[in-house]
Structure formats: C-alpha cells, structure tokens
Z-matrix of the N, CA and C atoms (Angstrom, degrees):
N
C 1 1.453
C 2 1.524 1 109.61
N 3 1.324 2 114.05 1 149.10
C 4 1.465 3 120.24 2 178.76
C 5 1.530 4 109.01 3 -125.99
N 6 1.334 5 115.47 4 138.25
C 7 1.461 6 121.40 5 175.47
C 8 1.523 7 107.11 6 -120.95
N 9 1.323 8 115.93 7 119.54
C 10 1.462 9 121.89 8 -179.92
C 11 1.523 10 107.56 9 -110.16
N 12 1.306 11 116.93 10 120.37
C 13 1.465 12 121.98 11 174.75
C 14 1.522 13 107.43 12 -104.55
N 15 1.333 14 115.76 13 114.48
C 16 1.462 15 121.48 14 176.47
C 17 1.519 16 106.58 15 -101.64
N 18 1.332 17 116.11 16 120.55
C 19 1.460 18 119.09 17 -178.21
C 20 1.516 19 111.06 18 -131.17
N 21 1.322 20 113.65 19 162.78
C 22 1.456 21 121.87 20 -179.32
C 23 1.520 22 108.85 21 155.62
N 24 1.330 23 116.99 22 177.51
C 25 1.462 24 120.63 23 -177.15
C 26 1.528 25 112.56 24 -69.26
N 27 1.328 26 115.26 25 169.61
C 28 1.456 27 121.41 26 178.69
C 29 1.529 28 110.27 27 -57.60
N 30 1.333 29 114.39 28 143.28
C 31 1.463 30 123.72 29 174.28
C 32 1.530 31 113.12 30 61.93
N 33 1.324 32 117.11 31 22.67
C 34 1.472 33 120.09 32 177.06
C 35 1.538 34 110.54 33 -82.67
N 36 1.335 35 116.49 34 -17.25
C 37 1.460 36 120.60 35 178.35
C 38 1.510 37 115.27 36 113.07
N 39 1.317 38 117.82 37 18.09
C 40 1.466 39 121.33 38 -176.48
C 41 1.536 40 112.16 39 -58.88
N 42 1.323 41 116.26 40 -51.57
C 43 1.457 42 119.92 41 -177.37
C 44 1.532 43 110.87 42 -65.06
N 45 1.325 44 117.00 43 -43.85
C 46 1.457 45 120.79 44 -177.58
C 47 1.527 46 110.95 45 -64.81
N 48 1.322 47 116.90 46 -41.99
C 49 1.469 48 120.41 47 174.94
C 50 1.529 49 109.26 48 -63.18
N 51 1.317 50 116.76 49 -42.71
C 52 1.464 51 120.60 50 177.69
C 53 1.518 52 112.09 51 -60.18
N 54 1.326 53 117.31 52 -39.81
C 55 1.467 54 120.38 53 177.56
C 56 1.522 55 110.96 54 -62.45
N 57 1.318 56 116.40 55 -41.98
C 58 1.470 57 120.27 56 179.52
C 59 1.528 58 111.22 57 -70.08
N 60 1.329 59 117.48 58 -37.57
C 61 1.463 60 120.95 59 177.71
C 62 1.526 61 110.42 60 -65.86
N 63 1.318 62 116.39 61 -37.83
C 64 1.460 63 120.59 62 177.50
C 65 1.535 64 110.31 63 -61.05
N 66 1.328 65 117.37 64 -37.81
C 67 1.470 66 121.66 65 -179.10
C 68 1.526 67 112.97 66 -65.50
N 69 1.337 68 117.24 67 -31.00
C 70 1.470 69 119.74 68 -173.68
C 71 1.531 70 113.20 69 -107.50
N 72 1.316 71 116.47 70 6.43
C 73 1.472 72 121.89 71 174.86
C 74 1.526 73 107.89 72 -132.52
N 75 1.297 74 116.54 73 -179.77
C 76 1.465 75 121.23 74 175.41
C 77 1.526 76 111.29 75 -94.05
N 78 1.313 77 117.21 76 6.03
C 79 1.462 78 121.54 77 -174.81
C 80 1.528 79 111.11 78 -81.05
N 81 1.310 80 116.43 79 148.85
C 82 1.461 81 123.29 80 177.18
C 83 1.526 82 109.00 81 -95.28
N 84 1.326 83 116.40 82 144.11
C 85 1.463 84 121.57 83 177.46
C 86 1.521 85 110.27 84 -95.33
N 87 1.324 86 114.58 85 130.86
C 88 1.465 87 122.97 86 173.41
C 89 1.524 88 105.16 87 -126.18
N 90 1.346 89 116.43 88 87.52
C 91 1.467 90 117.65 89 -178.58
C 92 1.524 91 110.31 90 -81.27
N 93 1.316 92 115.47 91 151.02
C 94 1.460 93 121.31 92 -170.60
C 95 1.522 94 114.01 93 -56.69
N 96 1.321 95 117.70 94 -28.21
C 97 1.462 96 118.97 95 -178.09
C 98 1.518 97 113.30 96 -77.90
N 99 1.311 98 118.66 97 -10.58
C 100 1.463 99 119.54 98 178.10
C 101 1.526 100 110.18 99 -60.43
N 102 1.318 101 117.31 100 -39.11
C 103 1.463 102 120.00 101 178.15
C 104 1.528 103 111.40 102 -84.19
N 105 1.315 104 117.29 103 -36.07
C 106 1.473 105 119.96 104 178.70
C 107 1.522 106 109.71 105 -60.35
N 108 1.332 107 116.94 106 -45.12
C 109 1.466 108 120.94 107 -178.38
C 110 1.524 109 111.25 108 -69.09
N 111 1.317 110 117.83 109 -31.05
C 112 1.465 111 121.75 110 177.22
C 113 1.529 112 111.03 111 -64.36
N 114 1.314 113 116.22 112 -41.61
C 115 1.462 114 121.90 113 -174.84
C 116 1.536 115 112.70 114 -85.18
N 117 1.323 116 117.17 115 -29.29
C 118 1.477 117 120.97 116 -169.99
C 119 1.528 118 116.35 117 -60.00
N 120 1.333 119 121.03 118 -27.10
C 121 1.473 120 117.03 119 174.99
C 122 1.531 121 113.46 120 -65.16
N 123 1.325 122 116.01 121 -17.43
C 124 1.455 123 120.78 122 -177.61
C 125 1.524 124 112.55 123 -107.29
N 126 1.336 125 115.98 124 -44.75
C 127 1.457 126 121.08 125 -176.12
C 128 1.524 127 109.65 126 -140.07
N 129 1.306 128 117.29 127 137.93
C 130 1.456 129 121.86 128 174.07
C 131 1.522 130 108.69 129 -61.62
N 132 1.331 131 116.39 130 142.42
C 133 1.457 132 119.92 131 178.18
C 134 1.522 133 111.23 132 -61.36
N 135 1.312 134 116.69 133 -28.37
C 136 1.460 135 120.33 134 178.74
C 137 1.520 136 114.07 135 -74.62
N 138 1.325 137 117.14 136 -12.83
C 139 1.465 138 120.13 137 -178.97
C 140 1.526 139 110.20 138 -80.98
N 141 1.317 140 114.69 139 160.90
C 142 1.466 141 120.15 140 178.92
C 143 1.525 142 110.91 141 -60.16
N 144 1.339 143 116.18 142 -45.91
C 145 1.467 144 120.33 143 -179.87
C 146 1.530 145 110.79 144 -64.36
N 147 1.337 146 116.93 145 -41.87
C 148 1.465 147 120.74 146 179.85
C 149 1.515 148 111.89 147 -61.42
N 150 1.318 149 117.02 148 -47.73
C 151 1.464 150 120.74 149 179.57
C 152 1.526 151 111.07 150 -62.19
N 153 1.331 152 116.18 151 -42.13
C 154 1.462 153 120.47 152 -178.78
C 155 1.528 154 110.82 153 -63.02
N 156 1.332 155 116.88 154 -46.71
C 157 1.460 156 120.01 155 -179.22
C 158 1.529 157 112.02 156 -65.69
N 159 1.326 158 116.81 157 -44.10
C 160 1.467 159 120.04 158 177.32
C 161 1.531 160 109.46 159 -57.48
N 162 1.320 161 116.29 160 -46.02
C 163 1.463 162 120.67 161 179.40
C 164 1.526 163 112.60 162 -60.71
N 165 1.332 164 116.37 163 -41.99
C 166 1.466 165 120.07 164 179.68
C 167 1.524 166 111.65 165 -65.03
N 168 1.338 167 116.70 166 -46.89
C 169 1.461 168 119.74 167 179.53
C 170 1.526 169 111.07 168 -60.74
N 171 1.318 170 116.57 169 -45.01
C 172 1.461 171 119.83 170 -179.56
C 173 1.520 172 111.08 171 -60.80
N 174 1.312 173 116.06 172 -47.76
C 175 1.470 174 119.51 173 -177.79
C 176 1.528 175 111.33 174 -60.09
N 177 1.321 176 116.45 175 -44.06
C 178 1.464 177 120.01 176 179.77
C 179 1.529 178 111.18 177 -61.87
N 180 1.324 179 116.68 178 -41.83
C 181 1.465 180 120.08 179 178.47
C 182 1.526 181 109.98 180 -65.02
N 183 1.337 182 117.43 181 -45.60
C 184 1.470 183 120.22 182 178.44
C 185 1.525 184 110.70 183 -56.48
N 186 1.319 185 116.64 184 -47.92
C 187 1.463 186 119.94 185 -176.65
C 188 1.521 187 111.87 186 -64.81
N 189 1.327 188 117.13 187 -41.06
C 190 1.468 189 119.72 188 179.58
C 191 1.530 190 111.26 189 -67.33
N 192 1.330 191 116.79 190 -42.43
C 193 1.466 192 119.35 191 178.79
C 194 1.521 193 109.97 192 -64.82
N 195 1.328 194 117.08 193 -43.76
C 196 1.470 195 120.92 194 -177.10
C 197 1.521 196 112.39 195 -59.64
N 198 1.317 197 117.74 196 -32.17
C 199 1.463 198 119.39 197 -179.58
C 200 1.533 199 112.94 198 -98.62
N 201 1.324 200 116.01 199 5.54
C 202 1.463 201 120.27 200 -179.75
C 203 1.527 202 111.24 201 -88.69
N 204 1.326 203 114.80 202 -179.31
C 205 1.464 204 119.41 203 175.30
C 206 1.529 205 111.33 204 -98.34
N 207 1.324 206 117.56 205 15.09
C 208 1.467 207 120.59 206 174.79
C 209 1.528 208 109.27 207 -64.93
N 210 1.323 209 117.78 208 150.96
C 211 1.468 210 119.64 209 179.31
C 212 1.524 211 113.31 210 -72.16
N 213 1.321 212 117.34 211 -18.92
C 214 1.459 213 118.33 212 177.95
C 215 1.507 214 113.59 213 156.95
N 216 1.340 215 113.77 214 -175.32
C 217 1.459 216 120.97 215 -173.34
C 218 1.521 217 109.83 216 -143.37
N 219 1.333 218 114.77 217 142.63
C 220 1.461 219 122.98 218 172.00
C 221 1.521 220 105.50 219 -109.61
N 222 1.326 221 117.66 220 127.22
C 223 1.466 222 121.84 221 178.75
C 224 1.519 223 108.98 222 -126.18
N 225 1.324 224 116.49 223 140.11
C 226 1.462 225 120.92 224 178.24
C 227 1.523 226 109.71 225 -110.26
N 228 1.342 227 114.84 226 147.73
C 229 1.469 228 119.23 227 -172.59
C 230 1.523 229 109.99 228 -157.70
N 231 1.324 230 116.25 229 138.39
C 232 1.465 231 121.72 230 170.17
C 233 1.527 232 105.87 231 -92.02
N 234 1.324 233 116.47 232 109.81
C 235 1.466 234 123.25 233 -173.71
C 236 1.521 235 108.55 234 -101.85
N 237 1.333 236 116.33 235 114.44
C 238 1.465 237 121.05 236 173.36
C 239 1.524 238 106.58 237 -80.42
N 240 1.303 239 115.86 238 100.02
C 241 1.465 240 121.30 239 -172.17
C 242 1.515 241 113.28 240 -71.85
N 243 1.308 242 117.77 241 -8.99
C 244 1.463 243 121.21 242 176.33
C 245 1.528 244 111.46 243 -97.28
N 246 1.329 245 116.84 244 9.08
C 247 1.467 246 120.90 245 179.60
C 248 1.522 247 110.52 246 -116.57
N 249 1.329 248 116.24 247 120.01
C 250 1.461 249 120.86 248 179.04
C 251 1.526 250 111.41 249 -58.17
N 252 1.332 251 117.06 250 -36.06
C 253 1.468 252 120.21 251 -179.44
C 254 1.529 253 111.35 252 -60.19
N 255 1.326 254 117.92 253 -36.72
C 256 1.465 255 120.31 254 178.36
C 257 1.530 256 111.18 255 -71.24
N 258 1.331 257 117.44 256 -39.11
C 259 1.476 258 120.40 257 175.10
C 260 1.530 259 109.59 258 -60.21
N 261 1.334 260 115.89 259 -44.33
C 262 1.464 261 120.22 260 179.46
C 263 1.527 262 110.90 261 -62.56
N 264 1.333 263 116.42 262 -40.50
C 265 1.462 264 120.99 263 179.89
C 266 1.530 265 110.65 264 -63.06
N 267 1.321 266 116.96 265 -46.51
C 268 1.463 267 120.67 266 179.14
C 269 1.526 268 110.08 267 -59.75
N 270 1.317 269 117.65 268 -43.76
C 271 1.468 270 120.61 269 178.42
C 272 1.532 271 110.93 270 -63.69
N 273 1.326 272 116.41 271 -40.30
C 274 1.467 273 120.46 272 179.19
C 275 1.531 274 110.74 273 -62.49
N 276 1.325 275 116.53 274 -47.83
C 277 1.465 276 120.10 275 -178.82
C 278 1.531 277 110.39 276 -64.50
N 279 1.312 278 117.12 277 -46.65
C 280 1.467 279 119.99 278 177.85
C 281 1.524 280 110.35 279 -59.91
N 282 1.327 281 116.57 280 -38.35
C 283 1.461 282 121.60 281 179.36
C 284 1.517 283 113.38 282 -62.70
N 285 1.328 284 116.97 283 -35.08
C 286 1.470 285 120.12 284 177.36
C 287 1.524 286 109.62 285 -57.55
N 288 1.320 287 116.17 286 -44.31
C 289 1.471 288 120.52 287 -178.85
C 290 1.524 289 111.70 288 -76.87
N 291 1.325 290 117.04 289 -43.11
C 292 1.466 291 120.06 290 -179.38
C 293 1.519 292 111.59 291 -62.16
N 294 1.335 293 117.41 292 -34.31
C 295 1.462 294 120.28 293 179.92
C 296 1.520 295 112.12 294 -65.27
N 297 1.321 296 116.59 295 -18.50
C 298 1.467 297 122.48 296 177.67
C 299 1.530 298 111.78 297 -102.92
N 300 1.347 299 116.05 298 9.84
C 301 1.457 300 120.32 299 176.01
C 302 1.519 301 115.32 300 87.47
N 303 1.311 302 117.74 301 9.40
C 304 1.465 303 120.79 302 -179.30
C 305 1.522 304 111.44 303 -75.81
N 306 1.320 305 115.48 304 151.40
C 307 1.458 306 121.22 305 170.55
C 308 1.520 307 107.58 306 -86.23
N 309 1.335 308 116.01 307 138.54
C 310 1.462 309 121.56 308 -178.78
C 311 1.524 310 109.07 309 -114.40
N 312 1.329 311 115.28 310 134.99
C 313 1.458 312 122.69 311 -179.64
C 314 1.524 313 108.76 312 -129.19
N 315 1.315 314 117.00 313 132.47
C 316 1.463 315 121.98 314 177.50
C 317 1.521 316 109.02 315 -110.59
N 318 1.333 317 115.62 316 130.38
C 319 1.464 318 122.39 317 177.81
C 320 1.515 319 107.29 318 -124.62
N 321 1.332 320 115.19 319 120.09
C 322 1.459 321 121.30 320 178.45
C 323 1.523 322 108.78 321 -104.70
N 324 1.324 323 115.28 322 127.99
C 325 1.461 324 120.72 323 176.84
C 326 1.518 325 109.63 324 -107.86
N 327 1.319 326 115.19 325 142.14
C 328 1.459 327 121.12 326 173.68
C 329 1.520 328 107.60 327 -139.09
N 330 1.325 329 115.56 328 148.96
C 331 1.466 330 121.16 329 178.56
C 332 1.519 331 108.08 330 -155.12
N 333 1.324 332 114.65 331 156.39
C 334 1.464 333 120.84 332 178.39
C 335 1.522 334 110.43 333 -61.94
N 336 1.324 335 115.75 334 151.36
C 337 1.462 336 121.30 335 -178.32
C 338 1.524 337 111.63 336 -58.53
N 339 1.318 338 118.66 337 -44.27
C 340 1.466 339 120.15 338 -178.82
C 341 1.522 340 111.34 339 -59.41
N 342 1.326 341 116.84 340 -40.15
C 343 1.462 342 120.37 341 178.47
C 344 1.523 343 110.71 342 -66.98
N 345 1.314 344 117.04 343 -40.77
C 346 1.471 345 120.74 344 178.48
C 347 1.523 346 111.14 345 -64.49
N 348 1.324 347 117.24 346 -39.18
C 349 1.466 348 120.09 347 177.92
C 350 1.528 349 110.66 348 -64.24
N 351 1.315 350 116.86 349 -37.37
C 352 1.461 351 121.19 350 176.14
C 353 1.529 352 110.72 351 -66.21
N 354 1.320 353 116.98 352 -45.69
C 355 1.471 354 121.34 353 -179.84
C 356 1.526 355 111.92 354 -65.38
N 357 1.316 356 116.74 355 -27.15
C 358 1.460 357 121.12 356 178.65
C 359 1.529 358 111.22 357 -59.46
N 360 1.324 359 116.80 358 -22.60
C 361 1.461 360 122.36 359 -177.61
C 362 1.529 361 112.62 360 -101.84
N 363 1.320 362 118.26 361 4.42
C 364 1.466 363 120.03 362 -173.87
C 365 1.532 364 111.26 363 -67.50
N 366 1.326 365 116.53 364 142.73
C 367 1.472 366 120.41 365 179.31
C 368 1.529 367 112.91 366 -57.31
N 369 1.338 368 117.63 367 -37.98
C 370 1.460 369 120.55 368 179.87
C 371 1.529 370 110.83 369 -62.24
N 372 1.323 371 116.69 370 -44.78
C 373 1.467 372 121.27 371 178.92
C 374 1.531 373 110.77 372 -61.33
N 375 1.309 374 115.78 373 -47.43
C 376 1.464 375 120.19 374 -176.91
C 377 1.528 376 111.66 375 -68.86
N 378 1.325 377 117.09 376 -30.55
C 379 1.464 378 120.58 377 177.64
C 380 1.528 379 111.17 378 -66.59
N 381 1.321 380 116.93 379 -43.72
C 382 1.465 381 121.23 380 -173.28
C 383 1.530 382 114.01 381 -92.35
N 384 1.327 383 116.76 382 -9.21
C 385 1.465 384 120.29 383 -176.54
C 386 1.533 385 109.83 384 -132.72
N 387 1.327 386 117.06 385 77.75
C 388 1.463 387 119.89 386 -178.43
C 389 1.533 388 114.43 387 -54.87
N 390 1.324 389 117.07 388 -31.51
C 391 1.464 390 118.63 389 -179.80
C 392 1.521 391 112.15 390 -70.22
N 393 1.327 392 118.45 391 -9.34
C 394 1.470 393 122.37 392 177.30
C 395 1.531 394 112.24 393 -97.89
N 396 1.335 395 117.22 394 1.77
C 397 1.465 396 120.19 395 -175.82
C 398 1.525 397 113.15 396 -71.35
N 399 1.319 398 116.86 397 -20.72
C 400 1.465 399 119.54 398 169.47
C 401 1.528 400 104.54 399 -80.73
N 402 1.325 401 115.79 400 88.18
C 403 1.460 402 120.43 401 -169.76
C 404 1.523 403 112.67 402 -69.52
N 405 1.309 404 117.44 403 -27.49
C 406 1.472 405 119.08 404 175.79
C 407 1.525 406 109.31 405 -65.20
N 408 1.326 407 116.22 406 -44.65
C 409 1.463 408 120.90 407 178.27
C 410 1.534 409 110.65 408 -64.34
N 411 1.342 410 117.40 409 -46.51
C 412 1.467 411 118.93 410 -175.70
C 413 1.528 412 111.85 411 -68.66
N 414 1.341 413 117.12 412 -32.89
C 415 1.466 414 118.87 413 175.78
C 416 1.527 415 110.20 414 -66.72
N 417 1.312 416 116.27 415 -40.78
C 418 1.471 417 119.73 416 177.75
C 419 1.525 418 110.70 417 -64.25
N 420 1.338 419 116.61 418 -41.58
C 421 1.471 420 120.37 419 178.25
C 422 1.532 421 110.41 420 -62.34
N 423 1.318 422 116.00 421 -42.25
C 424 1.463 423 121.26 422 178.91
C 425 1.526 424 110.26 423 -58.23
N 426 1.312 425 116.56 424 -47.43
C 427 1.471 426 120.50 425 -177.50
C 428 1.524 427 112.33 426 -70.60
N 429 1.327 428 117.65 427 -42.89
C 430 1.466 429 119.28 428 -177.55
C 431 1.522 430 111.78 429 -70.72
N 432 1.341 431 117.44 430 -32.16
C 433 1.468 432 118.68 431 179.02
C 434 1.523 433 110.98 432 -67.12
N 435 1.350 434 116.64 433 -29.99
C 436 1.473 435 120.14 434 176.87
C 437 1.527 436 111.06 435 -65.16
N 438 1.316 437 115.98 436 -32.76
C 439 1.459 438 120.44 437 179.58
C 440 1.520 439 111.45 438 -79.17
N 441 1.312 440 115.87 439 -30.10
C 442 1.462 441 121.31 440 -174.64
C 443 1.527 442 112.96 441 -88.00
N 444 1.340 443 116.96 442 -34.70
C 445 1.464 444 121.60 443 -174.06
C 446 1.529 445 111.11 444 -129.06
N 447 1.318 446 115.38 445 159.02
C 448 1.467 447 121.36 446 172.60
C 449 1.526 448 106.46 447 -99.49
N 450 1.342 449 115.37 448 112.43
C 451 1.457 450 120.87 449 -170.23
C 452 1.524 451 113.95 450 -105.52
N 453 1.310 452 117.47 451 2.64
C 454 1.466 453 122.25 452 169.17
C 455 1.516 454 107.82 453 -131.08
N 456 1.329 455 114.86 454 150.49
C 457 1.463 456 120.13 455 -174.29
C 458 1.519 457 111.98 456 -80.15
N 459 1.331 458 114.05 457 161.80
C 460 1.460 459 121.01 458 169.02
C 461 1.524 460 107.89 459 -79.60
N 462 1.309 461 117.29 460 154.83
C 463 1.459 462 121.12 461 175.52
C 464 1.525 463 109.58 462 -55.95
N 465 1.317 464 116.57 463 129.38
C 466 1.456 465 122.09 464 177.80
C 467 1.514 466 115.59 465 80.22
N 468 1.311 467 117.88 466 -0.42
C 469 1.468 468 121.01 467 -176.54
C 470 1.532 469 112.38 468 -72.19
N 471 1.313 470 117.46 469 -39.59
C 472 1.465 471 121.50 470 -179.89
C 473 1.531 472 107.27 471 -83.92
N 474 1.311 473 115.57 472 117.70
C 475 1.469 474 121.13 473 -172.69
C 476 1.527 475 114.03 474 -98.34
N 477 1.301 476 118.45 475 -4.97
C 478 1.465 477 120.14 476 -177.93
C 479 1.522 478 110.81 477 -65.24
N 480 1.318 479 115.37 478 144.60
C 481 1.465 480 121.31 479 -177.51
C 482 1.529 481 111.91 480 -62.06
N 483 1.305 482 117.12 481 -46.84
C 484 1.466 483 122.28 482 -176.91
C 485 1.524 484 109.85 483 -93.01
N 486 1.310 485 115.60 484 77.57
C 487 1.466 486 122.07 485 -176.41
C 488 1.525 487 109.00 486 -133.15
N 489 1.315 488 115.48 487 137.47
C 490 1.460 489 121.80 488 -179.68
C 491 1.524 490 108.33 489 -140.13
N 492 1.338 491 116.08 490 131.19
C 493 1.468 492 121.43 491 177.03
C 494 1.525 493 107.71 492 -114.20
N 495 1.326 494 115.73 493 130.08
C 496 1.461 495 121.21 494 -176.62
C 497 1.522 496 109.31 495 -130.59
N 498 1.325 497 115.82 496 125.88
C 499 1.460 498 120.06 497 168.70
C 500 1.521 499 105.46 498 -87.59
N 501 1.324 500 115.83 499 109.88
C 502 1.460 501 120.83 500 -174.87
C 503 1.529 502 112.60 501 -105.37
N 504 1.323 503 116.85 502 23.78
C 505 1.461 504 120.74 503 178.95
C 506 1.525 505 110.78 504 -53.62
N 507 1.324 506 117.35 505 -45.58
C 508 1.464 507 122.01 506 -174.80
C 509 1.523 508 113.11 507 -111.85
N 510 1.341 509 116.40 508 20.14
C 511 1.461 510 120.46 509 -179.40
C 512 1.524 511 109.81 510 -115.45
N 513 1.315 512 115.88 511 145.28
C 514 1.467 513 119.51 512 174.32
C 515 1.530 514 108.77 513 -76.47
N 516 1.318 515 115.86 514 160.87
C 517 1.462 516 120.59 515 176.73
C 518 1.524 517 110.60 516 -61.25
N 519 1.327 518 116.86 517 -35.75
C 520 1.461 519 120.76 518 178.66
C 521 1.535 520 110.91 519 -63.49
N 522 1.335 521 116.51 520 -42.95
C 523 1.471 522 120.19 521 179.28
C 524 1.521 523 110.87 522 -63.35
N 525 1.321 524 117.04 523 -41.67
C 526 1.461 525 121.15 524 -179.58
C 527 1.530 526 109.87 525 -66.19
N 528 1.322 527 117.01 526 -43.32
C 529 1.467 528 120.25 527 179.20
C 530 1.527 529 110.99 528 -61.53
N 531 1.327 530 117.21 529 -42.69
C 532 1.473 531 119.94 530 178.15
C 533 1.529 532 110.71 531 -63.69
N 534 1.329 533 116.48 532 -38.01
C 535 1.464 534 120.25 533 178.67
C 536 1.534 535 110.60 534 -64.11
N 537 1.316 536 117.09 535 -43.18
C 538 1.470 537 121.54 536 178.73
C 539 1.525 538 109.65 537 -63.26
N 540 1.318 539 116.30 538 -47.50
C 541 1.476 540 120.74 539 -179.13
C 542 1.530 541 110.27 540 -58.30
N 543 1.320 542 116.45 541 -46.23
C 544 1.461 543 121.03 542 -179.09
C 545 1.542 544 111.58 543 -66.07
N 546 1.327 545 116.38 544 -48.00
C 547 1.475 546 121.04 545 -176.42
C 548 1.536 547 111.37 546 -59.11
N 549 1.325 548 116.95 547 -40.26
C 550 1.456 549 120.81 548 -174.56
C 551 1.546 550 113.13 549 -101.70
N 552 1.311 551 116.64 550 1.89
C 553 1.463 552 120.03 551 178.64
C 554 1.524 553 113.38 552 61.22
N 555 1.301 554 115.80 553 42.60
C 556 1.482 555 120.63 554 -177.23
C 557 1.525 556 111.10 555 -79.90
C-alpha cells in the first residue's frame, strides 16, 4: 500500500493534482474538503465541534483504508509548518499507514500568490469545495493565512526519505501528477 500526502497552501493545486494522480495510478483521492464539506452544513470547520468531527471522520477513513486491500490513498492537507500540532498530526497520519506496512510519500506544492489567487476561482475548485464559493471570503482567508502561518517548508526541513517539492506555478496538474508518479515509481 502507498500513502501520498500532498500538502501546501490554499489554492496551490493539491486537489487538482490529486485528481490527476488518481487517474494515472490505482490510488484513491481523499481530498481534505471531502470531510470539511460533509460537516459544514452542521458546524463551521473553524468551530470546536467542526474540527473534532472532521478529525474523527478522517481518522476512521485512514484506519479503514490502511487495513484494507486497496492499493493506497492520496490525501491533501494544508500544513502549518510553524505549528507543532500540525507536525504531530502528519506523523500520526503517516504512522497509521506505516504501522500497516505502507510506504509513505510526501509531496509539497508551492506556487506564486498571483497563480494561487487565479486558481482560487477555478470551476473545478468551486465545484468540489462549496465552502470556497464565497470567493471574497476564500481569497481573504488565503491571504490572511499566509500572514498567520508558514505554509511551505524551509529547504531541508522535511526529513522523510520519500519527499518531493514541486513549484507548480507554471505546470499543469497533469504534468505534476506524472512527475510524482515517475519520481516515486507509482
């Protein structure tokens, strides 16, 4: 089994790259908004109840996939690299898969702000992420989170063996997915 964690800031293309990677591998995509959108009609993701429920659903899915006969999972995540809790979460999730013998791969995406602002308005994003359809709000969230958190790593900060960093400002999602597949032999 293979577990691919695609991380990076909002609107960098994590879900879209994951969709393309899913097409060219046997892996299933579980993008972070699948649980956020499930919970949001009841509780805001920013609320205590919303975060707790999203976390519970994700963990249950990770555990079931890890012990299944599926070939693997692609998961997307906005990782605040300046927060110990996010580092702990990434280790916990990777540990669920590693404890079952899965190979874990980390893919970090980065892109220029102007490109991310453009992608924030893409039809694919808005189709799959209803909570982002208030584009004024989501653009503001994108900009303020950059000021509040560090959403890309420093050079050499990620120590895992199977790690790849891609600046996808000028690359299509298909090109990035092919690069990931080739680099990790998926």
